[in-house]
N, C-alpha and C positions, 0 to 999 in steps of 0.2 A: 505493500500500498507506502504510495506516495504523499507526503506531509506539503502542503504547501502554505506558504504564510500569503496572505492576502494583501492587495496594496491597500497602499491608504485612500487611493482615489480610484474610482474606476466606472469609464460610461459606457452605454451602450450603442452610443453613436460612433460610426467608423471612420467621421471625420473629426473627431477626438484627439487629443496626444495623448489622453488616460483612456483608448480603447485597447483591449486585451481579446482578441477574438477564438485565441483558444481558452482560456479561463472560461470567457461567457459559456464556451461550446462545453464543458465541465457540468456549468451548474452550479452558480453565485445566489446565494439566500440572503436577505435583509430580514433584520429584525429592528424596529422604527419604536425607540421609545414603547418597548416591550410589547410590539403585535408585530405581526408579518406582513411585510407589503412585495406585491406580485408588481406592481406599477414605478418600480424606478426606473428612472433613468441613467439617473447618474449619483453617486454618493462621497465622502468625506469623512471619513471617522476620525480626525483631528481635530478643524473646524465642526463638526459635528453636525451636519446638512446632507438634505437629500432630494433631489430635480424628480417633481411628476409630470407628466402630461397633465395642459387641461381643457381635459376632454378632445374635441376631435378639431380644436382652433388651430390655424397654420401659420406658422410667420408670412414674410414676402420671398423666402425661399424656398417655401415648402417642408419646412422642419416645423415639426409641432413646437408649439408652446406651451415653457414648462415653469412652473411655479418652485420658488427655494424654499421647503420647511425645515426648522431648526427645532434639534433632539438627541437624542442618544441614536447613536450608530452603530450597530453589531452585525456585520458581516460573516457567511459561512458558510463553507463547501457545501451544496448538495449530497445526497448518501445518495 
């Protein structure tokens, strides 16, 4: 079994410098303020925030609009 330390910051957007396709394929779960979240676009553990999409709204480049939520972020590898 391979143990992997998760990065401090990770994004699902391939354009982001914090995107890691190999790690995302393995599956990463996020526990935010003690609750499981399945709609996280990006997270940062050290700064304590996640970004989630705001419905179906898109910006002028066709990317989903996101909202930043502050709190306790706990990422983990899905089994």
